MARBAVO-234498 format. One line per field, with one value per residue (C-alpha): y, z, x negated; residue in three letters; residue number from 1. Coordinates in nm, 4 decimals, decimal comma. Layout:
py = c(Y/...) .
pz = c(Z/...) .
px = c(X/...) .
aa = c(ala/...) .
i = c(NUM/...) .
***
This chain:
py = c(1,8571/2,1916/2,3554/2,5634/2,9426/2,9678/2,7204/2,9159/3,2461/3,1083/2,9361/3,2400/3,4766/3,2349/3,1815/2,8074/2,5965/2,5524/2,2079/2,2313/2,4803/2,5045/2,6464/2,8422/2,8858/3,1702/3,2157/3,3862/3,6800/3,6956/4,0409/4,2248/3,9698/3,9562/3,6480/3,6678/3,4821/3,3419/3,0447/2,9255/2,8110/2,5802/2,4945/2,2169/2,2905/2,6658/2,8813/3,0871/3,2480/3,4111/3,6903/3,5716/3,2850/3,0078/2,6984/2,3911/2,0501/1,9346/2,1253/2,0700/2,2328/2,3749/2,5657/2,6756/2,6046/2,8285/2,7950/2,8782/2,8319/2,4967/2,4821/2,4822/2,3055/2,4966/2,2694/1,8974/1,5734/1,3201/1,0401/1,1573/1,0729/0,7138/0,6405/0,6706/0,9780/0,7978/0,7135/1,0585/1,1889/0,9675/1,0560/1,4352/1,5678/1,5008/1,7489/2,0239/2,0290/2,0630/2,1641/2,0199/2,1522/1,8747/1,8325/1,4639/1,4946/1,2036/0,9494/1,1440/1,0943/0,7224/0,6713/0,9918/1,0816/0,7589/0,8863/1,2195/1,0440/0,8276/1,1447/1,3262/1,0198/0,9977/1,3694/1,3297/1,0832/1,2230/1,4104/1,6607/1,8985/1,7785/2,0155/1,9218/2,1265/1,9760/1,8632/2,1047/1,9353/1,5728/1,5004/1,7678/1,8055/1,6522/1,5364/1,2200/0,9413/0,9662/0,6973/0,9400/1,2614/1,5069/1,7727/2,0402/1,8295/1,5680/1,8239/2,0133/1,7420/1,7795/2,1586/2,2041/1,9274/2,0703/1,9660/2,1285/2,4735/2,5323/2,4497/2,3040/2,4218/2,5246/2,3767/2,4198/2,7882/2,7628/2,6424/2,9537/3,1939/3,0356/3,0328/2,6588/2,5951/2,3125/2,5297/2,8251/2,6101/2,5125/2,8623/3,0083/2,7646/2,8695/3,2481/3,4114/3,1058/3,0002/2,8958/2,7754/2,8667/2,6805/2,9017/2,8280/3,1140/3,2855/3,6586/3,9875/4,0315/3,6555/3,6479/3,9330/3,7302/3,4222/3,6214/3,7921/3,4479/3,4758/3,2716/3,3863/3,1581/3,0047/2,7504/2,7264/3,0357/2,9431/3,2886/3,5914/3,8183/3,5966/3,5781/3,9530/4,0223/3,7847/3,9384/4,2850/4,1509/4,0222/3,6583/3,4835/3,2977/2,9497/2,8950/2,5305/2,2932/1,9278/1,6079/1,7137/2,0767/2,2918/2,6613/2,7967/2,9190/3,0908/3,2649/3,3649/3,7296/3,7634/3,5962/3,9237/4,0700/4,3232/4,0593/3,7813/3,8652/3,7488/3,4280/3,0776/2,7509/2,4266/2,0986/1,9599/1,6929/1,5055/1,1259/0,9454/0,8935/1,2612/1,3451/1,1060/1,2441/1,6130/1,6852/1,8464/2,2163/2,2345/2,1645/2,4587/2,6854/2,5902/2,6191/2,9590/3,1049/2,9513/3,1243/3,4590/3,5056/3,6772/3,4347/3,6590/3,6362/3,2631/3,1794/3,4079/3,2314/2,8965/2,9846/3,3073/3,4165/3,0720/3,0577/3,3897/3,2973/2,9948/3,1449/2,9551/3,2370/3,0382/2,9545/3,0936/3,2900/3,2027/3,4139/3,3754/3,2599/3,0965/2,7254/2,5419/2,4135/2,4610/2,3487/2,3653/2,4024/2,3963/2,7353/2,9504/2,8565/2,4864/2,4460/2,0927/1,9945/1,8833/1,8742/1,9154/2,0013/1,9575/2,1287/2,1191/1,7473/1,6444/1,4344/1,0860/0,7377/0,6766/0,9709/0,8205/0,4937/0,6718/0,7162/0,5001/0,3200/0,3958/0,1100/0,1424/0,1864/0,1196/-0,2012/-0,3279/-0,0104/-0,1351/-0,2781/-0,2601/-0,5645/-0,7533/-0,5540/-0,7011/-0,5630/-0,4796/-0,2202/0,0107/0,0446/0,3942/0,4114/0,5830/0,9028/1,1427/1,4753/1,5713/1,4065/1,5844/1,4804/1,5654/1,7415/1,6769/1,9574/1,8250/1,9612/2,0985/1,9618/2,2008/2,0144/2,1418/2,0691/1,9472/1,8098/1,5585/1,3401/0,9948/0,6874/0,4281/0,0654/-0,1037/0,0617/0,1950/0,5086/0,4061/0,5430/0,7490/0,6726/0,8998/1,1951/1,0483/0,9888/0,6813/0,5660/0,6709/0,5271/0,5950/0,3118/0,3663/0,1562/0,2349/-0,0221/0,2376/0,2277/0,0539/0,3577/0,3275/0,6178/0,6160/0,8853/0,9787/1,1600/1,3081/1,3530/1,0316/0,8967/0,5337/0,3162/-0,0026/-0,1518/0,0214/0,1993/0,1902/0,3527/0,3746/0,7161/0,9433/1,2882/1,3493/1,0712/0,8099/0,5797/0,3525/0,5425/0,3614/0,4871/0,2517/0,1474/-0,2054/-0,2918/-0,6337/-0,4742/-0,2019/-0,4630/-0,6672/-0,3611/-0,2472/-0,5992/-0,6375/-0,3236/-0,5077/-0,8088/-0,6004/-0,3789/-0,0646/0,0918/0,1366/-0,1292/-0,1393/-0,3980/-0,4821/-0,7485/-0,9286/-0,9347/-0,7223/-0,5815/-0,3672/-0,2792/-0,1261/-0,2201/0,0742/-0,1047/0,1836/0,3273/0,2350/0,5348/0,4499/0,1671/-0,0281/-0,0499/0,1799/0,4827/0,3343/0,0320/0,2603/0,4740/0,1774/0,0295/0,3605/0,3506/0,0089/0,1422/0,4390/0,2239/-0,0034/0,2985/0,4315/0,0955/0,1531/0,4750/0,7132/1,0551/1,2277/1,2548/1,1466/0,9396/0,7950/1,1269/1,2903/1,0013/1,0674/1,4178/1,3370/1,2773/1,6046/1,8097/2,1263/2,1981/2,3406/2,2597/1,9033/1,6113/1,2666/1,1200/0,7916/0,9824/1,0902/1,3774/1,7020/2,0422/2,2266/2,5726/2,5096/2,2738/2,0119/1,6623/1,6550/1,2805) .
pz = c(-0,3954/-0,3327/-0,6080/-0,5856/-0,5839/-0,9214/-1,0802/-0,9311/-1,0706/-1,4132/-1,4590/-1,3314/-1,5737/-1,8582/-1,9348/-1,9195/-1,9412/-1,6230/-1,4662/-1,5311/-1,7046/-1,6919/-2,0334/-2,1817/-1,8656/-1,6254/-1,2509/-0,9841/-0,8383/-0,4728/-0,4308/-0,7019/-0,7705/-1,1388/-1,3524/-1,5319/-1,8501/-1,8069/-1,8065/-1,4638/-1,4367/-1,1510/-1,0419/-0,7827/-0,5131/-0,5975/-0,8445/-1,0364/-1,3156/-1,3791/-1,6032/-1,9013/-2,1409/-2,0487/-2,1962/-1,9802/-1,9678/-1,8993/-2,0193/-1,9337/-2,1413/-1,9095/-2,1715/-2,0382/-1,6766/-1,3808/-1,1326/-0,7667/-0,4575/-0,2808/-0,0215/0,3540/0,6080/0,9226/1,1768/1,1634/1,3425/1,0896/1,3182/1,2651/0,8976/1,0328/0,8221/0,8932/0,7901/0,4875/0,3686/0,4542/0,2188/-0,0615/-0,0010/0,0346/-0,1563/-0,4983/-0,3989/-0,3691/0,0030/-0,0059/0,3640/0,6604/1,0150/1,2488/1,6223/1,7024/2,0339/1,9511/1,9462/2,2172/2,4553/2,4007/2,3695/2,4929/2,3540/2,1525/1,9467/1,8796/1,7711/1,5256/1,3732/1,3459/1,1860/0,9403/0,8614/0,7508/0,4866/0,3451/0,0133/0,1574/0,4018/0,7305/1,0158/1,3790/1,6667/2,0045/2,1916/2,4769/2,6679/2,7361/2,9140/2,8001/3,1414/3,4896/3,4168/3,2230/3,2064/2,9324/2,8403/2,8851/3,0516/2,8737/3,1029/2,9616/3,0364/2,7903/2,5137/2,5217/2,3615/2,0476/2,0349/1,7909/1,5533/1,2031/1,1478/1,4699/1,4537/1,8100/2,0783/1,9689/2,0448/2,4050/2,4857/2,8607/2,8536/3,2074/3,3197/3,1515/3,3069/3,6503/3,6147/3,6575/3,7155/3,4603/3,1932/3,2741/3,2536/2,8990/2,7940/2,9511/2,7627/2,4253/2,4786/2,1619/1,9570/1,7996/2,0321/1,8787/2,0415/2,1089/2,2764/2,1760/2,2749/2,4771/2,4663/2,6472/2,9203/2,9608/2,5956/2,6617/2,9468/2,7302/2,4488/2,6926/2,7314/2,3748/2,2007/1,8356/1,6483/1,6920/1,4857/1,7179/1,6070/1,5197/1,4434/1,2473/1,5509/1,7642/1,4872/1,4305/1,7981/1,7936/1,4771/1,6323/1,9269/1,7067/1,6468/1,3138/1,2520/1,1011/0,9216/0,9671/0,7537/0,8394/0,8532/1,1789/1,2548/0,9674/1,0286/0,6802/0,6154/0,9557/0,9000/0,5393/0,6307/0,7478/0,4434/0,2630/0,0856/0,3662/0,6385/0,4358/0,5735/0,9147/0,7961/0,7049/0,6234/0,8136/0,8168/1,1773/1,0184/0,7169/0,6737/0,3480/0,2563/0,2722/0,0862/-0,1925/-0,2124/-0,1802/-0,1612/0,1016/0,1195/-0,2487/-0,1387/0,1034/-0,1724/-0,4140/-0,1551/-0,0302/-0,3848/-0,4691/-0,1664/-0,2804/-0,1269/-0,3438/-0,4992/-0,3976/-0,0284/-0,0380/-0,2107/0,0164/0,3157/0,1596/0,1157/0,1802/0,4837/0,6286/0,5684/0,7416/1,0418/1,1077/1,0163/0,6893/0,5057/0,1987/0,0544/-0,0450/-0,3653/-0,7295/-0,7516/-0,8053/-0,4980/-0,3403/-0,2683/-0,5678/-0,3975/-0,6808/-0,7830/-1,1476/-1,1315/-1,3879/-1,2768/-0,9692/-0,9101/-0,9710/-0,7748/-0,9166/-0,9419/-1,2851/-1,1600/-0,8114/-0,7396/-0,3971/-0,3575/-0,7350/-0,7617/-0,9726/-0,7558/-0,8869/-0,7437/-0,8443/-0,6280/-0,3249/-0,3809/-0,2961/0,0730/0,3512/0,5556/0,9286/1,1647/1,3279/1,7061/1,9746/1,8345/2,1733/2,3169/2,3969/2,7450/2,8802/3,0602/2,9419/2,9805/3,0860/2,9739/3,3357/3,3456/3,1277/3,3849/3,5055/3,8346/3,8104/4,0071/4,0340/3,8596/3,5427/3,4062/3,2252/2,8584/2,6050/2,3128/1,9834/1,7238/1,3630/1,2136/1,5490/1,8189/2,0631/2,2456/2,4538/2,8164/2,8007/3,0824/3,0613/3,2828/3,1589/3,1713/3,4422/3,3592/3,6977/3,9023/3,5934/3,3813/3,0233/2,6724/2,5237/2,1547/2,0965/2,1944/2,0340/2,3726/2,4012/2,6276/2,6044/2,7938/2,8173/2,9320/3,0203/2,7850/2,8779/3,1541/3,4335/3,6433/3,4663/3,4975/3,3362/3,3158/3,1749/3,0621/2,7980/2,4598/2,2225/1,8508/1,6979/1,5718/1,6653/1,7066/1,7783/1,8179/1,9194/1,7796/1,9572/1,9017/2,0473/1,8825/2,1559/2,1788/2,3405/2,5824/2,3352/2,5714/2,4442/2,3704/2,3051/2,2116/2,1899/2,2607/2,3915/2,6645/2,5231/2,1893/2,3630/2,5537/2,2398/2,0511/2,3236/2,3705/1,9935/1,9929/2,2201/1,9858/1,6799/1,8806/1,8341/1,5682/1,4969/1,5412/1,4630/1,6293/1,5621/1,7402/1,8842/1,5690/1,4447/1,1141/1,0303/1,1736/1,0895/1,2721/1,3757/1,5515/1,5420/1,8894/1,8396/1,6002/1,2614/1,0089/0,8602/0,5328/0,2262/0,2374/-0,0435/0,1708/0,4664/0,2466/0,1189/0,4739/0,5988/0,3360/0,4675/0,8291/0,7444/0,5816/0,8858/1,1172/0,9007/0,9191/1,2998/1,2297/1,2587/1,1215/1,1530/0,8425/1,0325/1,3354/1,4142/1,4195/1,6059/1,8634/1,8921/2,0180/2,2964/2,5480/2,4700/2,7940/2,6544/2,4135/2,5655/2,7073/2,8335/2,7645/2,9128/3,0160/3,1823/3,5165/3,4458/3,2948/3,2553/3,2792/3,0615/3,1440/3,5113/3,4259/3,6741/3,7023/3,7692/3,7733) .
px = c(-2,1930/-2,3455/-2,5617/-2,8739/-2,8543/-3,0389/-2,7906/-2,4930/-2,6242/-2,7168/-2,3787/-2,1888/-2,3639/-2,3012/-2,6720/-2,6209/-2,3028/-2,1103/-2,0697/-1,6875/-1,4681/-1,0901/-1,0050/-0,7157/-0,5081/-0,4399/-0,4851/-0,2813/-0,4755/-0,3699/-0,5156/-0,3178/-0,0389/-0,1313/-0,1406/-0,4716/-0,5523/-0,9027/-1,1330/-1,2521/-1,6111/-1,7220/-2,0716/-2,0958/-1,8382/-1,8068/-1,6179/-1,8728/-1,6721/-1,3374/-1,2042/-1,4089/-1,4778/-1,7172/-1,8714/-1,8966/-2,0690/-1,7178/-1,4123/-1,0495/-0,7751/-0,5075/-0,3060/0,0305/-0,0684/-0,1589/-0,4431/-0,3827/-0,6033/-0,5754/-0,3063/-0,3896/-0,1692/-0,2464/-0,0869/-0,0161/-0,0711/-0,1955/-0,0766/0,2781/0,2471/0,2297/-0,0851/-0,4583/-0,6543/-0,7902/-0,4360/-0,3124/-0,5891/-0,4705/-0,1108/-0,1220/-0,4254/-0,2661/0,0109/-0,2489/-0,3253/-0,7058/-0,7430/-0,5566/-0,6029/-0,5048/-0,4659/-0,5210/-0,3438/-0,1093/-0,3999/-0,5837/-0,2819/-0,3173/-0,6959/-0,8591/-1,1989/-1,2112/-0,9195/-1,0832/-1,4019/-1,2006/-1,0564/-1,3910/-1,5529/-1,2590/-1,2764/-1,6415/-1,5281/-1,2052/-1,2035/-0,9609/-1,1297/-0,9772/-1,0578/-0,9951/-0,8650/-0,9619/-0,6501/-0,5931/-0,3129/-0,3787/-0,1636/0,0708/0,2306/0,2415/0,5940/0,4985/0,2478/-0,0141/-0,2709/-0,5562/-0,6736/-0,9027/-1,0401/-1,2657/-1,5696/-1,4414/-1,3844/-1,7080/-1,9256/-1,7159/-1,7130/-2,0037/-1,9062/-1,8980/-1,5375/-1,4105/-1,2498/-1,1490/-0,8898/-0,5630/-0,2117/-0,1893/0,1533/0,1463/0,2420/0,3842/0,0457/-0,1151/0,1295/0,0901/-0,2917/-0,3274/-0,7022/-0,7204/-0,5579/-0,7817/-1,0980/-1,0119/-0,9155/-1,2305/-1,4499/-1,3089/-1,2974/-1,4338/-1,3376/-1,0097/-0,7237/-0,4007/-0,0724/0,2507/0,5051/0,8664/1,1086/0,8345/0,9065/0,8484/0,5950/0,5417/0,4315/0,1934/0,0393/0,0032/-0,1626/-0,3992/-0,5659/-0,6974/-0,4297/-0,3708/-0,1286/0,2125/0,4070/0,7114/0,9093/1,2660/1,4058/1,2832/1,3285/1,1040/0,8451/0,8414/0,7782/0,4864/0,3454/0,3654/0,1715/-0,1093/-0,0151/-0,0542/0,2747/0,2625/0,5943/0,6918/0,8956/0,8477/1,0481/1,2154/1,1375/1,2758/1,2243/1,1628/1,5181/1,5318/1,1946/1,2522/1,3171/0,9517/0,8036/0,7283/0,4284/0,3855/0,3733/0,1997/-0,1487/-0,0141/0,1591/0,0572/0,2420/0,2441/0,4341/0,4019/0,4735/0,6051/0,6207/0,5320/0,8997/0,9777/0,6552/0,7522/1,1095/1,0330/0,6576/0,4368/0,3395/0,4325/0,7921/0,7755/0,6438/0,9162/1,1884/1,0718/1,0572/1,3919/1,5411/1,4088/1,0630/0,8078/0,5589/0,2685/0,3770/0,4255/0,0948/-0,0972/0,0529/-0,0348/-0,4006/-0,5922/-0,3969/-0,4199/-0,7925/-0,8538/-0,6402/-0,8714/-1,2025/-1,2419/-1,4009/-1,5108/-1,1708/-0,8286/-0,8925/-0,9656/-1,2791/-1,6546/-1,8454/-1,5357/-1,4960/-1,3541/-1,0374/-0,7934/-0,4464/-0,3385/0,0379/0,3119/0,4378/0,4402/0,8050/0,7523/0,4277/0,3879/0,0264/-0,1017/-0,4691/-0,6221/-0,9858/-1,1362/-1,4737/-1,5132/-1,4220/-1,1285/-0,8972/-0,8478/-0,8165/-1,1743/-1,2811/-1,0963/-1,2899/-1,6202/-1,5213/-1,6659/-1,4013/-1,3718/-1,2926/-0,9465/-0,9150/-0,6549/-0,5279/-0,4028/-0,2488/0,1054/0,0794/0,4324/0,5719/0,8759/1,1962/1,5328/1,8685/1,9601/1,6750/1,8896/2,1700/2,2526/2,4437/2,7877/2,8421/3,1327/3,0936/2,9161/2,6005/2,3180/2,3066/2,0390/2,1976/2,0228/2,0220/1,9646/1,6502/1,5249/1,3076/1,4716/1,7485/2,0313/2,1166/2,4745/2,6945/2,9731/3,1854/3,0965/3,3150/3,2610/3,1884/3,2059/2,9319/2,7527/2,7884/2,8613/2,8158/3,0970/3,1019/3,4027/3,1782/2,8650/2,6943/2,4662/2,1915/1,8254/1,5270/1,1583/0,9243/0,5539/0,3474/-0,0169/-0,0314/-0,0621/0,2534/0,5392/0,7720/1,1146/1,3637/1,7172/1,9580/2,2072/2,1759/2,4341/2,3947/2,2518/2,5818/2,5063/2,8106/2,6188/2,2681/1,9483/1,6491/1,3054/0,9661/0,6143/0,5898/0,7129/0,5565/0,3244/0,2429/0,3743/0,5532/0,8248/1,1476/1,4776/1,8250/2,1178/2,4718/2,4036/2,1560/2,0737/1,9856/1,7829/1,5770/1,5176/1,3998/1,1646/1,0141/0,9702/0,7462/0,5007/0,4947/0,4099/0,1638/0,3665/0,5919/0,9605/1,2308/1,6027/1,8240/2,1862/2,3894/2,0938/1,8914/1,5914/1,7145/1,4130/1,0694/0,7368/0,4155/0,1955/-0,0941/-0,3449/-0,2824/0,0884/0,1000/-0,0389/-0,0099/-0,3024/-0,1130/-0,1391/0,0892/0,2974/0,3896/0,4675/0,6916/0,8847/0,9257/1,0502/1,3251/1,4323/1,4193/1,6280/1,8960/1,9048/1,9481/2,2247/2,3995/2,4232/2,6061/2,3030/2,3923/2,0522/1,8450/1,5302/1,6507/1,3042/1,1244/1,4098/1,3863/1,0137/1,0702/1,3146/1,0321/0,8471/0,8756/0,7154/1,0040/1,3319/1,5757/1,6353/1,4022/1,3321/0,9946/0,9024/0,9446/1,3068/1,5072/1,3094/1,4654/1,2091/1,3421/1,2629/0,9682/1,0848/1,2292/1,6032/1,6715) .
aa = c(unk/unk/unk/unk/unk/unk/unk/unk/unk/unk/unk/unk/unk/unk/unk/unk/unk/unk/unk/unk/unk/unk/unk/unk/unk/unk/unk/unk/unk/unk/unk/unk/unk/unk/unk/unk/unk/unk/unk/unk/unk/unk/unk/unk/unk/unk/unk/unk/unk/unk/unk/unk/unk/unk/unk/unk/unk/unk/unk/unk/unk/unk/unk/unk/unk/unk/unk/unk/unk/unk/unk/unk/unk/unk/unk/unk/unk/unk/unk/unk/unk/unk/unk/unk/unk/unk/unk/unk/unk/unk/unk/unk/unk/unk/unk/unk/unk/unk/unk/unk/unk/unk/unk/unk/unk/unk/unk/unk/unk/unk/unk/unk/unk/unk/unk/unk/unk/unk/unk/unk/unk/unk/unk/unk/unk/unk/unk/unk/unk/unk/unk/unk/unk/unk/unk/unk/unk/unk/unk/unk/unk/unk/unk/unk/unk/unk/unk/unk/unk/unk/unk/unk/unk/unk/unk/unk/unk/unk/unk/unk/unk/unk/unk/unk/unk/unk/unk/unk/unk/unk/unk/unk/unk/unk/unk/unk/unk/unk/unk/unk/unk/unk/unk/unk/unk/unk/unk/unk/unk/unk/unk/unk/unk/unk/unk/unk/unk/unk/unk/unk/unk/unk/unk/unk/unk/unk/unk/unk/unk/unk/unk/unk/unk/unk/unk/unk/unk/unk/unk/unk/unk/unk/unk/unk/unk/unk/unk/unk/unk/unk/unk/unk/unk/unk/unk/unk/unk/unk/unk/unk/unk/unk/unk/unk/unk/unk/unk/unk/unk/unk/unk/unk/unk/unk/unk/unk/unk/unk/unk/unk/unk/unk/unk/unk/unk/unk/unk/unk/unk/unk/unk/unk/unk/unk/unk/unk/unk/unk/unk/unk/unk/unk/unk/unk/unk/unk/unk/unk/unk/unk/unk/unk/unk/unk/unk/unk/unk/unk/unk/unk/unk/unk/unk/unk/unk/unk/unk/unk/unk/unk/unk/unk/unk/unk/unk/unk/unk/unk/unk/unk/unk/unk/unk/unk/unk/unk/unk/unk/unk/unk/unk/unk/unk/unk/unk/unk/unk/unk/unk/unk/unk/unk/unk/unk/unk/unk/unk/unk/unk/unk/unk/unk/unk/unk/unk/unk/unk/unk/unk/unk/unk/unk/unk/unk/unk/unk/unk/unk/unk/unk/unk/unk/unk/unk/unk/unk/unk/unk/unk/unk/unk/unk/unk/unk/unk/unk/unk/unk/unk/unk/unk/unk/unk/unk/unk/unk/unk/unk/unk/unk/unk/unk/unk/unk/unk/unk/unk/unk/unk/unk/unk/unk/unk/unk/unk/unk/unk/unk/unk/unk/unk/unk/unk/unk/unk/unk/unk/unk/unk/unk/unk/unk/unk/unk/unk/unk/unk/unk/unk/unk/unk/unk/unk/unk/unk/unk/unk/unk/unk/unk/unk/unk/unk/unk/unk/unk/unk/unk/unk/unk/unk/unk/unk/unk/unk/unk/unk/unk/unk/unk/unk/unk/unk/unk/unk/unk/unk/unk/unk/unk/unk/unk/unk/unk/unk/unk/unk/unk/unk/unk/unk/unk/unk/unk/unk/unk/unk/unk/unk/unk/unk/unk/unk/unk/unk/unk/unk/unk/unk/unk/unk/unk/unk/unk/unk/unk/unk/unk/unk/unk/unk/unk/unk/unk/unk/unk/unk/unk/unk/unk/unk/unk/unk/unk/unk/unk/unk/unk/unk/unk/unk/unk/unk/unk/unk/unk/unk/unk/unk/unk/unk/unk/unk/unk/unk/unk/unk/unk/unk/unk/unk/unk/unk/unk/unk) .
i = c(1/2/3/4/5/6/7/8/9/10/11/12/13/14/15/16/17/18/19/20/21/22/23/24/25/26/27/28/29/30/31/32/33/34/35/36/37/38/39/40/41/42/43/44/45/46/47/48/49/50/51/52/53/54/55/56/57/58/59/60/61/62/63/64/65/66/67/68/69/70/71/72/73/74/75/76/77/78/79/80/81/82/83/84/85/86/87/88/89/90/91/92/93/94/95/96/97/98/99/100/101/102/103/104/105/106/107/108/109/110/111/112/113/114/115/116/117/118/119/120/121/122/123/124/125/126/127/128/129/130/131/132/133/134/135/136/137/138/139/140/141/142/143/144/145/146/147/148/149/150/151/152/153/154/155/156/157/158/159/160/161/162/163/164/165/166/167/168/169/170/171/172/173/174/175/176/177/178/179/180/181/182/183/184/185/186/187/188/189/190/191/192/193/194/195/196/197/198/199/200/201/202/203/204/205/206/207/208/209/210/211/212/213/214/215/216/217/218/219/220/221/222/223/224/225/226/227/228/229/230/231/232/233/234/235/236/237/238/239/240/241/242/243/244/245/246/247/248/249/250/251/252/253/254/255/256/257/258/259/260/261/262/263/264/265/266/267/268/269/270/271/272/273/274/275/276/277/278/279/280/281/282/283/284/285/286/287/288/289/290/291/292/293/294/295/296/297/298/299/300/301/302/303/304/305/306/307/308/309/310/311/312/313/314/315/316/317/318/319/320/321/322/323/324/325/326/327/328/329/330/331/332/333/334/335/336/337/338/339/340/341/342/343/344/345/346/347/348/349/350/351/352/353/354/355/356/357/358/359/360/361/362/363/364/365/366/367/368/369/370/371/372/373/374/375/376/377/378/379/380/381/382/383/384/385/386/387/388/389/390/391/392/393/394/395/396/397/398/399/400/401/402/403/404/405/406/407/408/409/410/411/412/413/414/415/416/417/418/419/420/421/422/423/424/425/426/427/428/429/430/431/432/433/434/435/436/437/438/439/440/441/442/443/444/445/446/447/448/449/450/451/452/453/454/455/456/457/458/459/460/461/462/463/464/465/466/467/468/469/470/471/472/473/474/475/476/477/478/479/480/481/482/483/484/485/486/487/488/489/490/491/492/493/494/495/496/497/498/499/500/501/502/503/504/505/506/507/508/509/510/511/512/513/514/515/516/517/518/519/520/521/522/523/524/525/526/527/528/529/530/531/532/533/534/535/536/537/538/539/540/541/542/543/544/545/546/547/548/549/550/551/552/553/554/555/556/557/558/559/560/561/562/563/564/565) .
***
């Protein structure tokens, strides 16, 4: 609800009452670091007055509270919240996240351009300002089977959409360094615009080559040393703390006032259960300050520095002329929202009711054939076998090698060393590929867990101890049109249906949150030791994250960017 320039000027000067005034509070000045006692006047979607007293047509007393700019999540995949963009809006905006910059490459890998259109249509309806980065790597690599292919010709029609910022995370950094023509065509088309990075552990001269392509951000830093090198080379670092990838503690040394202009915060991603238990970006803010980071550095990274990194020049400060995205918090340390304002509108359930629904897409995306238990057999061979080593709280995995026990002519699981089977099954109806391997670190002692969320091609991924249970879990996914399934002793003990492209639920986020609690308990009953076994499972097929992964085509040595079995 934009206002006319005369109204903005008149209300800012105090000649007439403002549309809305937040009275008797204080705001956090991200320029000086001061807490300033002041009313805040709002006209339409814009702040028009600070550092003074104002009268308003509507006034809200915020005595004892502090106003900060709305939080900006600079990198996430809304699909990974397991709810639609409309439900994500309802779930996350009340925590103070007024802008979310998303890459819809999860749904794009399943549905292609149709998935991007669904997100853009949704972004035009959400109360939160959802901005979209155009998915740059669909498919992510040649080492897997995706449900779609998005060459540059498919992306260009979306480029000038008002919700589009630029090109999303360029994960195929080997393709950049080797000057792959498909990669170069996409990079060339977005020269002069924003291009997001994705370069885990990339350092030295190879990093220089990657950055020379015009890439400016990275959310994959897992050490302060790596992040500092990238900052020195001009990158804006997005500090990440999500349901699986947790890098805040490791990157705390760079979260300083001096470096804060080159930092932002992101989740990449959090599910509704974690949001309910801990929060969203507000949790990151609380945790960073608790660990000793300066509040000025943290709040800059959460707002103004993030806005500048992505060219959102209208937001990020509590100041006249700036977008009225505001969070009224209990304290800087607490970061708990008492009120949230999105473009000058107070966030309430009534406000969410004003949105127009967007029809769901991809409701029949799970096209895998029926799977028999025998399909999970791995032939026994002498010598060591490559095993994916899971690291709790990381999507990086290790390439481990073990001599596995023989069960007849087959290699078997080794529960004593926490090694179980893993399989990826193509589910887009293209080739029926099925690859098997072994993984260490889930803790399972029995049963199986299966998912149609498997980054980034989103094929069926199953881990388990028993082949019969693995087959039952995988087949059940087809019956519920995608989701998560837990099986124990030939019985489905928990499941959630994710029929929107096999990635998102049609249910309210509260229902998804409660079902995830049941799923987690069912996984723990199998012996699972990971805090987020389903999301950790979803990253096992991601062949752009070191070191060993598995796709529908086989085990992938990410360091050599090749299939090894």
